[in-house]
SEFIZA-3560 file (N, C-alpha, C; in Angstrom, 3 decimals):
REM SEFIZA-3560
<numar><xx>21.207</xx><yy>25.843</yy><zz>-62.276</zz><atom>N</atom></numar>
<numar><xx>20.350</xx><yy>26.287</yy><zz>-63.362</zz><atom>CA</atom></numar>
<numar><xx>19.020</xx><yy>26.755</yy><zz>-62.761</zz><atom>C</atom></numar>
<numar><xx>18.509</xx><yy>27.926</yy><zz>-63.206</zz><atom>N</atom></numar>
<numar><xx>17.232</xx><yy>28.406</yy><zz>-62.700</zz><atom>CA</atom></numar>
<numar><xx>16.104</xx><yy>27.446</yy><zz>-63.066</zz><atom>C</atom></numar>
<numar><xx>15.082</xx><yy>27.453</yy><zz>-62.262</zz><atom>N</atom></numar>
<numar><xx>13.930</xx><yy>26.599</yy><zz>-62.516</zz><atom>CA</atom></numar>
<numar><xx>12.686</xx><yy>27.461</yy><zz>-62.656</zz><atom>C</atom></numar>
<numar><xx>11.692</xx><yy>26.921</yy><zz>-63.342</zz><atom>N</atom></numar>
<numar><xx>10.417</xx><yy>27.583</yy><zz>-63.530</zz><atom>CA</atom></numar>
<numar><xx>9.331</xx><yy>26.619</yy><zz>-63.097</zz><atom>C</atom></numar>
<numar><xx>8.458</xx><yy>27.072</yy><zz>-62.241</zz><atom>N</atom></numar>
<numar><xx>7.356</xx><yy>26.244</yy><zz>-61.762</zz><atom>CA</atom></numar>
<numar><xx>6.062</xx><yy>26.832</yy><zz>-62.283</zz><atom>C</atom></numar>
<numar><xx>5.258</xx><yy>26.012</yy><zz>-62.966</zz><atom>N</atom></numar>
<numar><xx>3.966</xx><yy>26.475</yy><zz>-63.465</zz><atom>CA</atom></numar>
<numar><xx>2.880</xx><yy>25.518</yy><zz>-62.995</zz><atom>C</atom></numar>
<numar><xx>1.707</xx><yy>26.067</yy><zz>-62.779</zz><atom>N</atom></numar>
<numar><xx>0.556</xx><yy>25.256</yy><zz>-62.404</zz><atom>CA</atom></numar>
<numar><xx>-0.257</xx><yy>24.959</yy><zz>-63.655</zz><atom>C</atom></numar>
<numar><xx>-0.537</xx><yy>23.707</yy><zz>-63.882</zz><atom>N</atom></numar>
<numar><xx>-1.373</xx><yy>23.303</yy><zz>-65.007</zz><atom>CA</atom></numar>
<numar><xx>-2.410</xx><yy>22.316</yy><zz>-64.489</zz><atom>C</atom></numar>
<numar><xx>-3.517</xx><yy>22.240</yy><zz>-65.199</zz><atom>N</atom></numar>
<numar><xx>-4.555</xx><yy>21.290</yy><zz>-64.817</zz><atom>CA</atom></numar>
<numar><xx>-4.110</xx><yy>19.882</yy><zz>-65.201</zz><atom>C</atom></numar>
<numar><xx>-4.809</xx><yy>18.902</yy><zz>-64.687</zz><atom>N</atom></numar>
<numar><xx>-4.506</xx><yy>17.504</yy><zz>-65.033</zz><atom>CA</atom></numar>
<numar><xx>-4.641</xx><yy>17.290</yy><zz>-66.535</zz><atom>C</atom></numar>
<numar><xx>-5.669</xx><yy>17.893</yy><zz>-67.146</zz><atom>N</atom></numar>
<numar><xx>-5.879</xx><yy>17.745</yy><zz>-68.578</zz><atom>CA</atom></numar>
<numar><xx>-4.747</xx><yy>18.385</yy><zz>-69.366</zz><atom>C</atom></numar>
<numar><xx>-4.303</xx><yy>19.573</yy><zz>-68.957</zz><atom>N</atom></numar>
<numar><xx>-3.199</xx><yy>20.234</yy><zz>-69.637</zz><atom>CA</atom></numar>
<numar><xx>-1.921</xx><yy>19.416</yy><zz>-69.532</zz><atom>C</atom></numar>
<numar><xx>-1.665</xx><yy>18.861</yy><zz>-68.348</zz><atom>N</atom></numar>
<numar><xx>-0.477</xx><yy>18.030</yy><zz>-68.170</zz><atom>CA</atom></numar>
<numar><xx>-0.541</xx><yy>16.796</yy><zz>-69.056</zz><atom>C</atom></numar>
<numar><xx>-1.698</xx><yy>16.187</yy><zz>-69.134</zz><atom>N</atom></numar>
<numar><xx>-1.877</xx><yy>15.007</yy><zz>-69.989</zz><atom>CA</atom></numar>
<numar><xx>-1.600</xx><yy>15.354</yy><zz>-71.443</zz><atom>C</atom></numar>
<numar><xx>-2.101</xx><yy>16.505</yy><zz>-71.904</zz><atom>N</atom></numar>
<numar><xx>-1.884</xx><yy>16.918</yy><zz>-73.290</zz><atom>CA</atom></numar>
<numar><xx>-0.416</xx><yy>17.253</yy><zz>-73.551</zz><atom>C</atom></numar>
<numar><xx>0.233</xx><yy>17.887</yy><zz>-72.576</zz><atom>N</atom></numar>
<numar><xx>1.659</xx><yy>18.193</yy><zz>-72.734</zz><atom>CA</atom></numar>
<numar><xx>2.480</xx><yy>16.914</yy><zz>-72.815</zz><atom>C</atom></numar>
<numar><xx>2.180</xx><yy>15.968</yy><zz>-71.949</zz><atom>N</atom></numar>
<numar><xx>2.907</xx><yy>14.691</yy><zz>-71.965</zz><atom>CA</atom></numar>
<numar><xx>2.694</xx><yy>13.959</yy><zz>-73.281</zz><atom>C</atom></numar>
<numar><xx>1.453</xx><yy>13.982</yy><zz>-73.787</zz><atom>N</atom></numar>
<numar><xx>1.161</xx><yy>13.314</yy><zz>-75.056</zz><atom>CA</atom></numar>
<numar><xx>1.909</xx><yy>13.992</yy><zz>-76.203</zz><atom>C</atom></numar>
<numar><xx>1.939</xx><yy>15.312</yy><zz>-76.203</zz><atom>N</atom></numar>
<numar><xx>2.673</xx><yy>16.037</yy><zz>-77.246</zz><atom>CA</atom></numar>
<numar><xx>4.151</xx><yy>15.724</yy><zz>-77.203</zz><atom>C</atom></numar>
<numar><xx>4.719</xx><yy>15.669</yy><zz>-76.008</zz><atom>N</atom></numar>
<numar><xx>6.131</xx><yy>15.346</yy><zz>-75.862</zz><atom>CA</atom></numar>
<numar><xx>6.411</xx><yy>13.929</yy><zz>-76.356</zz><atom>C</atom></numar>
<numar><xx>5.530</xx><yy>13.010</yy><zz>-76.027</zz><atom>N</atom></numar>
<numar><xx>5.722</xx><yy>11.625</yy><zz>-76.456</zz><atom>CA</atom></numar>
<numar><xx>5.653</xx><yy>11.509</yy><zz>-77.980</zz><atom>C</atom></numar>
<numar><xx>4.715</xx><yy>12.245</yy><zz>-78.603</zz><atom>N</atom></numar>
<numar><xx>4.599</xx><yy>12.209</yy><zz>-80.063</zz><atom>CA</atom></numar>
<numar><xx>5.859</xx><yy>12.717</yy><zz>-80.740</zz><atom>C</atom></numar>
<numar><xx>6.530</xx><yy>13.669</yy><zz>-80.118</zz><atom>N</atom></numar>
<numar><xx>7.759</xx><yy>14.240</yy><zz>-80.687</zz><atom>CA</atom></numar>
<numar><xx>9.001</xx><yy>13.501</yy><zz>-80.198</zz><atom>C</atom></numar>
<numar><xx>8.788</xx><yy>12.483</yy><zz>-79.358</zz><atom>N</atom></numar>
<numar><xx>9.891</xx><yy>11.711</yy><zz>-78.782</zz><atom>CA</atom></numar>
<numar><xx>10.873</xx><yy>12.623</yy><zz>-78.034</zz><atom>C</atom></numar>
<numar><xx>10.308</xx><yy>13.528</yy><zz>-77.219</zz><atom>N</atom></numar>
<numar><xx>11.106</xx><yy>14.480</yy><zz>-76.452</zz><atom>CA</atom></numar>
<numar><xx>10.737</xx><yy>14.376</yy><zz>-74.981</zz><atom>C</atom></numar>
<numar><xx>11.640</xx><yy>14.843</yy><zz>-74.141</zz><atom>N</atom></numar>
<numar><xx>11.308</xx><yy>14.922</yy><zz>-72.721</zz><atom>CA</atom></numar>
<numar><xx>10.268</xx><yy>16.030</yy><zz>-72.545</zz><atom>C</atom></numar>
<numar><xx>9.526</xx><yy>15.983</yy><zz>-71.471</zz><atom>N</atom></numar>
<numar><xx>8.526</xx><yy>17.005</yy><zz>-71.198</zz><atom>CA</atom></numar>
<numar><xx>9.197</xx><yy>18.376</yy><zz>-71.104</zz><atom>C</atom></numar>
<numar><xx>10.343</xx><yy>18.431</yy><zz>-70.449</zz><atom>N</atom></numar>
<numar><xx>11.067</xx><yy>19.689</yy><zz>-70.307</zz><atom>CA</atom></numar>
<numar><xx>11.469</xx><yy>20.251</yy><zz>-71.671</zz><atom>C</atom></numar>
<numar><xx>12.052</xx><yy>19.414</yy><zz>-72.529</zz><atom>N</atom></numar>
<numar><xx>12.467</xx><yy>19.875</yy><zz>-73.853</zz><atom>CA</atom></numar>
<numar><xx>11.271</xx><yy>20.316</yy><zz>-74.687</zz><atom>C</atom></numar>
<numar><xx>10.190</xx><yy>19.551</yy><zz>-74.605</zz><atom>N</atom></numar>
<numar><xx>8.985</xx><yy>19.866</yy><zz>-75.377</zz><atom>CA</atom></numar>
<numar><xx>8.411</xx><yy>21.219</yy><zz>-74.963</zz><atom>C</atom></numar>
<numar><xx>8.282</xx><yy>21.448</yy><zz>-73.665</zz><atom>N</atom></numar>
<numar><xx>7.714</xx><yy>22.709</yy><zz>-73.174</zz><atom>CA</atom></numar>
<numar><xx>8.638</xx><yy>23.871</yy><zz>-73.499</zz><atom>C</atom></numar>
<numar><xx>9.935</xx><yy>23.687</yy><zz>-73.337</zz><atom>N</atom></numar>
<numar><xx>10.889</xx><yy>24.752</yy><zz>-73.639</zz><atom>CA</atom></numar>
<numar><xx>10.814</xx><yy>25.141</yy><zz>-75.105</zz><atom>C</atom></numar>
<numar><xx>10.792</xx><yy>24.157</yy><zz>-75.993</zz><atom>N</atom></numar>
<numar><xx>10.702</xx><yy>24.444</yy><zz>-77.431</zz><atom>CA</atom></numar>
<numar><xx>9.413</xx><yy>25.174</yy><zz>-77.756</zz><atom>C</atom></numar>
<numar><xx>8.314</xx><yy>24.736</yy><zz>-77.172</zz><atom>N</atom></numar>
<numar><xx>7.023</xx><yy>25.383</yy><zz>-77.436</zz><atom>CA</atom></numar>
<numar><xx>7.009</xx><yy>26.809</yy><zz>-76.906</zz><atom>C</atom></numar>
<numar><xx>7.580</xx><yy>27.017</yy><zz>-75.743</zz><atom>N</atom></numar>
<numar><xx>7.563</xx><yy>28.343</yy><zz>-75.129</zz><atom>CA</atom></numar>
<numar><xx>8.427</xx><yy>29.326</yy><zz>-75.902</zz><atom>C</atom></numar>
<numar><xx>9.523</xx><yy>28.839</yy><zz>-76.479</zz><atom>N</atom></numar>
<numar><xx>10.458</xx><yy>29.725</yy><zz>-77.164</zz><atom>CA</atom></numar>
<numar><xx>10.286</xx><yy>29.736</yy><zz>-78.677</zz><atom>C</atom></numar>
<numar><xx>9.288</xx><yy>29.017</yy><zz>-79.173</zz><atom>N</atom></numar>
<numar><xx>9.097</xx><yy>28.917</yy><zz>-80.622</zz><atom>CA</atom></numar>
<numar><xx>8.857</xx><yy>30.280</yy><zz>-81.259</zz><atom>C</atom></numar>
<numar><xx>8.190</xx><yy>31.184</yy><zz>-80.569</zz><atom>N</atom></numar>
<numar><xx>7.903</xx><yy>32.491</yy><zz>-81.134</zz><atom>CA</atom></numar>
<numar><xx>8.913</xx><yy>33.549</yy><zz>-80.760</zz><atom>C</atom></numar>
<numar><xx>10.014</xx><yy>33.142</yy><zz>-80.125</zz><atom>N</atom></numar>
<numar><xx>11.025</xx><yy>34.119</yy><zz>-79.708</zz><atom>CA</atom></numar>
<numar><xx>11.662</xx><yy>34.751</yy><zz>-80.938</zz><atom>C</atom></numar>
<numar><xx>11.880</xx><yy>36.057</yy><zz>-80.869</zz><atom>N</atom></numar>
<numar><xx>12.459</xx><yy>36.726</yy><zz>-82.030</zz><atom>CA</atom></numar>
<numar><xx>13.876</xx><yy>36.259</yy><zz>-82.318</zz><atom>C</atom></numar>
<numar><xx>14.192</xx><yy>36.188</yy><zz>-83.591</zz><atom>N</atom></numar>
<numar><xx>15.553</xx><yy>35.821</yy><zz>-83.965</zz><atom>CA</atom></numar>
<numar><xx>16.406</xx><yy>37.083</yy><zz>-84.050</zz><atom>C</atom></numar>
<numar><xx>17.640</xx><yy>36.935</yy><zz>-84.400</zz><atom>N</atom></numar>
<numar><xx>18.549</xx><yy>38.071</yy><zz>-84.469</zz><atom>CA</atom></numar>
<numar><xx>18.089</xx><yy>39.144</yy><zz>-85.444</zz><atom>C</atom></numar>
<numar><xx>17.507</xx><yy>38.745</yy><zz>-86.569</zz><atom>N</atom></numar>
<numar><xx>17.039</xx><yy>39.723</yy><zz>-87.547</zz><atom>CA</atom></numar>
<numar><xx>15.898</xx><yy>40.550</yy><zz>-86.989</zz><atom>C</atom></numar>
<numar><xx>15.001</xx><yy>39.918</yy><zz>-86.276</zz><atom>N</atom></numar>
<numar><xx>13.876</xx><yy>40.650</yy><zz>-85.701</zz><atom>CA</atom></numar>
<numar><xx>14.374</xx><yy>41.663</yy><zz>-84.679</zz><atom>C</atom></numar>
<numar><xx>15.375</xx><yy>41.287</yy><zz>-83.897</zz><atom>N</atom></numar>
<numar><xx>15.920</xx><yy>42.222</yy><zz>-82.918</zz><atom>CA</atom></numar>
<numar><xx>16.625</xx><yy>43.379</yy><zz>-83.605</zz><atom>C</atom></numar>
<numar><xx>17.323</xx><yy>43.099</yy><zz>-84.682</zz><atom>N</atom></numar>
<numar><xx>17.988</xx><yy>44.163</yy><zz>-85.439</zz><atom>CA</atom></numar>
<numar><xx>16.956</xx><yy>45.099</yy><zz>-86.053</zz><atom>C</atom></numar>
<numar><xx>15.871</xx><yy>44.534</yy><zz>-86.578</zz><atom>N</atom></numar>
<numar><xx>14.797</xx><yy>45.352</yy><zz>-87.142</zz><atom>CA</atom></numar>
<numar><xx>14.175</xx><yy>46.241</yy><zz>-86.080</zz><atom>C</atom></numar>
<numar><xx>13.965</xx><yy>45.688</yy><zz>-84.894</zz><atom>N</atom></numar>
<numar><xx>13.400</xx><yy>46.472</yy><zz>-83.801</zz><atom>CA</atom></numar>
<numar><xx>14.346</xx><yy>47.598</yy><zz>-83.401</zz><atom>C</atom></numar>
<numar><xx>15.628</xx><yy>47.310</yy><zz>-83.308</zz><atom>N</atom></numar>
<numar><xx>16.609</xx><yy>48.331</yy><zz>-82.945</zz><atom>CA</atom></numar>
<numar><xx>16.616</xx><yy>49.451</yy><zz>-83.984</zz><atom>C</atom></numar>
<numar><xx>16.540</xx><yy>49.084</yy><zz>-85.259</zz><atom>N</atom></numar>
<numar><xx>16.511</xx><yy>50.080</yy><zz>-86.325</zz><atom>CA</atom></numar>
<numar><xx>15.237</xx><yy>50.925</yy><zz>-86.233</zz><atom>C</atom></numar>
<numar><xx>14.114</xx><yy>50.290</yy><zz>-85.932</zz><atom>N</atom></numar>
<numar><xx>12.840</xx><yy>50.993</yy><zz>-85.801</zz><atom>CA</atom></numar>
<numar><xx>12.867</xx><yy>51.971</yy><zz>-84.630</zz><atom>C</atom></numar>
<numar><xx>13.487</xx><yy>51.560</yy><zz>-83.525</zz><atom>N</atom></numar>
<numar><xx>13.488</xx><yy>52.387</yy><zz>-82.320</zz><atom>CA</atom></numar>
<numar><xx>14.553</xx><yy>53.473</yy><zz>-82.308</zz><atom>C</atom></numar>
<numar><xx>15.593</xx><yy>53.319</yy><zz>-83.117</zz><atom>N</atom></numar>
<numar><xx>16.724</xx><yy>54.249</yy><zz>-83.084</zz><atom>CA</atom></numar>
<numar><xx>16.316</xx><yy>55.715</yy><zz>-83.206</zz><atom>C</atom></numar>
<numar><xx>15.496</xx><yy>56.111</yy><zz>-84.197</zz><atom>N</atom></numar>
<numar><xx>15.132</xx><yy>57.531</yy><zz>-84.275</zz><atom>CA</atom></numar>
<numar><xx>14.296</xx><yy>57.998</yy><zz>-83.088</zz><atom>C</atom></numar>
<numar><xx>13.482</xx><yy>57.113</yy><zz>-82.543</zz><atom>N</atom></numar>
<numar><xx>12.659</xx><yy>57.476</yy><zz>-81.390</zz><atom>CA</atom></numar>
<numar><xx>13.513</xx><yy>57.678</yy><zz>-80.142</zz><atom>C</atom></numar>
<numar><xx>14.515</xx><yy>56.837</yy><zz>-79.995</zz><atom>N</atom></numar>
<numar><xx>15.427</xx><yy>56.977</yy><zz>-78.853</zz><atom>CA</atom></numar>
<numar><xx>16.223</xx><yy>58.273</yy><zz>-78.982</zz><atom>C</atom></numar>
<numar><xx>16.661</xx><yy>58.586</yy><zz>-80.209</zz><atom>N</atom></numar>
<numar><xx>17.402</xx><yy>59.832</yy><zz>-80.434</zz><atom>CA</atom></numar>
<numar><xx>16.542</xx><yy>61.040</yy><zz>-80.091</zz><atom>C</atom></numar>
<numar><xx>15.266</xx><yy>61.007</yy><zz>-80.492</zz><atom>N</atom></numar>
<numar><xx>14.351</xx><yy>62.108</yy><zz>-80.168</zz><atom>CA</atom></numar>
<numar><xx>14.200</xx><yy>62.248</yy><zz>-78.658</zz><atom>C</atom></numar>
<numar><xx>14.047</xx><yy>61.134</yy><zz>-77.989</zz><atom>N</atom></numar>
<numar><xx>13.885</xx><yy>61.176</yy><zz>-76.529</zz><atom>CA</atom></numar>
<numar><xx>15.155</xx><yy>61.698</yy><zz>-75.863</zz><atom>C</atom></numar>
<numar><xx>16.309</xx><yy>61.260</yy><zz>-76.351</zz><atom>N</atom></numar>
<numar><xx>17.583</xx><yy>61.717</yy><zz>-75.783</zz><atom>CA</atom></numar>
<numar><xx>17.796</xx><yy>63.215</yy><zz>-75.994</zz><atom>C</atom></numar>
<numar><xx>17.273</xx><yy>63.746</yy><zz>-77.108</zz><atom>N</atom></numar>
<numar><xx>17.455</xx><yy>65.171</yy><zz>-77.401</zz><atom>CA</atom></numar>
<numar><xx>16.457</xx><yy>66.041</yy><zz>-76.644</zz><atom>C</atom></numar>
<numar><xx>15.531</xx><yy>65.405</yy><zz>-75.928</zz><atom>N</atom></numar>
<numar><xx>14.564</xx><yy>66.166</yy><zz>-75.146</zz><atom>CA</atom></numar>
<numar><xx>13.259</xx><yy>66.417</yy><zz>-75.872</zz><atom>C</atom></numar>
<numar><xx>13.116</xx><yy>65.873</yy><zz>-77.074</zz><atom>N</atom></numar>
<numar><xx>11.865</xx><yy>66.048</yy><zz>-77.810</zz><atom>CA</atom></numar>
<numar><xx>10.745</xx><yy>65.344</yy><zz>-77.058</zz><atom>C</atom></numar>
<numar><xx>9.671</xx><yy>66.062</yy><zz>-76.860</zz><atom>N</atom></numar>
<numar><xx>8.546</xx><yy>65.500</yy><zz>-76.117</zz><atom>CA</atom></numar>
<numar><xx>7.248</xx><yy>65.752</yy><zz>-76.868</zz><atom>C</atom></numar>
<numar><xx>6.297</xx><yy>64.890</yy><zz>-76.652</zz><atom>N</atom></numar>
<numar><xx>4.981</xx><yy>65.063</yy><zz>-77.233</zz><atom>CA</atom></numar>
<numar><xx>4.244</xx><yy>66.179</yy><zz>-76.496</zz><atom>C</atom></numar>
<numar><xx>3.425</xx><yy>66.895</yy><zz>-77.223</zz><atom>N</atom></numar>
<numar><xx>2.608</xx><yy>67.942</yy><zz>-76.603</zz><atom>CA</atom></numar>
<numar><xx>1.306</xx><yy>67.366</yy><zz>-76.067</zz><atom>C</atom></numar>
<numar><xx>1.099</xx><yy>66.079</yy><zz>-76.272</zz><atom>N</atom></numar>
<numar><xx>-0.127</xx><yy>65.416</yy><zz>-75.828</zz><atom>CA</atom></numar>
<numar><xx>0.076</xx><yy>64.780</yy><zz>-74.460</zz><atom>C</atom></numar>
<numar><xx>-0.998</xx><yy>64.727</yy><zz>-73.698</zz><atom>N</atom></numar>
<numar><xx>-0.936</xx><yy>64.051</yy><zz>-72.400</zz><atom>CA</atom></numar>
<numar><xx>-1.001</xx><yy>62.549</yy><zz>-72.631</zz><atom>C</atom></numar>
<numar><xx>-0.645</xx><yy>61.792</yy><zz>-71.625</zz><atom>N</atom></numar>
<numar><xx>-0.718</xx><yy>60.329</yy><zz>-71.739</zz><atom>CA</atom></numar>
<numar><xx>-2.156</xx><yy>59.887</yy><zz>-71.975</zz><atom>C</atom></numar>
<numar><xx>-3.091</xx><yy>60.600</yy><zz>-71.402</zz><atom>N</atom></numar>
<numar><xx>-4.519</xx><yy>60.282</yy><zz>-71.603</zz><atom>CA</atom></numar>
<numar><xx>-4.891</xx><yy>60.460</yy><zz>-73.079</zz><atom>C</atom></numar>
<numar><xx>-4.448</xx><yy>61.562</yy><zz>-73.697</zz><atom>N</atom></numar>
<numar><xx>-4.741</xx><yy>61.794</yy><zz>-75.108</zz><atom>CA</atom></numar>
<numar><xx>-4.086</xx><yy>60.734</yy><zz>-75.989</zz><atom>C</atom></numar>
<numar><xx>-2.873</xx><yy>60.377</yy><zz>-75.662</zz><atom>N</atom></numar>
<numar><xx>-2.174</xx><yy>59.348</yy><zz>-76.439</zz><atom>CA</atom></numar>
<numar><xx>-2.917</xx><yy>58.020</yy><zz>-76.341</zz><atom>C</atom></numar>
<numar><xx>-3.352</xx><yy>57.668</yy><zz>-75.133</zz><atom>N</atom></numar>
<numar><xx>-4.087</xx><yy>56.412</yy><zz>-74.944</zz><atom>CA</atom></numar>
<numar><xx>-5.420</xx><yy>56.441</yy><zz>-75.693</zz><atom>C</atom></numar>
<numar><xx>-6.119</xx><yy>57.559</yy><zz>-75.635</zz><atom>N</atom></numar>
<numar><xx>-7.402</xx><yy>57.671</yy><zz>-76.339</zz><atom>CA</atom></numar>
<numar><xx>-7.203</xx><yy>57.543</yy><zz>-77.844</zz><atom>C</atom></numar>
<numar><xx>-6.177</xx><yy>58.193</yy><zz>-78.372</zz><atom>N</atom></numar>
<numar><xx>-5.896</xx><yy>58.092</yy><zz>-79.805</zz><atom>CA</atom></numar>
<numar><xx>-5.531</xx><yy>56.669</yy><zz>-80.202</zz><atom>C</atom></numar>
<numar><xx>-4.783</xx><yy>55.981</yy><zz>-79.339</zz><atom>N</atom></numar>
<numar><xx>-4.410</xx><yy>54.588</yy><zz>-79.624</zz><atom>CA</atom></numar>
<numar><xx>-5.649</xx><yy>53.704</yy><zz>-79.639</zz><atom>C</atom></numar>
<numar><xx>-6.578</xx><yy>53.928</yy><zz>-78.703</zz><atom>N</atom></numar>
<numar><xx>-7.820</xx><yy>53.134</yy><zz>-78.678</zz><atom>CA</atom></numar>
<numar><xx>-8.646</xx><yy>53.393</yy><zz>-79.924</zz><atom>C</atom></numar>
<numar><xx>-8.729</xx><yy>54.656</yy><zz>-80.340</zz><atom>N</atom></numar>
<numar><xx>-9.492</xx><yy>55.000</yy><zz>-81.551</zz><atom>CA</atom></numar>
<numar><xx>-8.884</xx><yy>54.324</yy><zz>-82.763</zz><atom>C</atom></numar>
<numar><xx>-7.567</xx><yy>54.316</yy><zz>-82.847</zz><atom>N</atom></numar>
<numar><xx>-6.883</xx><yy>53.697</yy><zz>-83.986</zz><atom>CA</atom></numar>
<numar><xx>-7.140</xx><yy>52.198</yy><zz>-84.033</zz><atom>C</atom></numar>
<numar><xx>-7.284</xx><yy>51.563</yy><zz>-82.884</zz><atom>N</atom></numar>
<numar><xx>-7.535</xx><yy>50.112</yy><zz>-82.856</zz><atom>CA</atom></numar>
<numar><xx>-8.932</xx><yy>49.773</yy><zz>-83.342</zz><atom>C</atom></numar>
<numar><xx>-9.888</xx><yy>50.672</yy><zz>-83.135</zz><atom>N</atom></numar>
<numar><xx>-11.270</xx><yy>50.386</yy><zz>-83.519</zz><atom>CA</atom></numar>
<numar><xx>-11.551</xx><yy>50.713</yy><zz>-84.977</zz><atom>C</atom></numar>
<numar><xx>-10.625</xx><yy>51.406</yy><zz>-85.621</zz><atom>N</atom></numar>
<numar><xx>-10.819</xx><yy>51.781</yy><zz>-87.028</zz><atom>CA</atom></numar>
<numar><xx>-10.416</xx><yy>50.658</yy><zz>-87.934</zz><atom>C</atom></numar>
//
């Protein structure tokens, strides 16, 4: 089984251990559940696939934007500030 090694401070480790103990779980189970709690479910993946389908079709057909990547990035930044 693959392993994951993370560096945490003493305080973070203490808080993780306390959280695991409160839930009566092993540290490994507690961290895994917390890490995957926001993972998309099957419906979210289906929604994403449906959202991307027309864009993928456009890309496959050779449709391209007339804007440069710089223009696209600038427009995206402007949209975030509005």
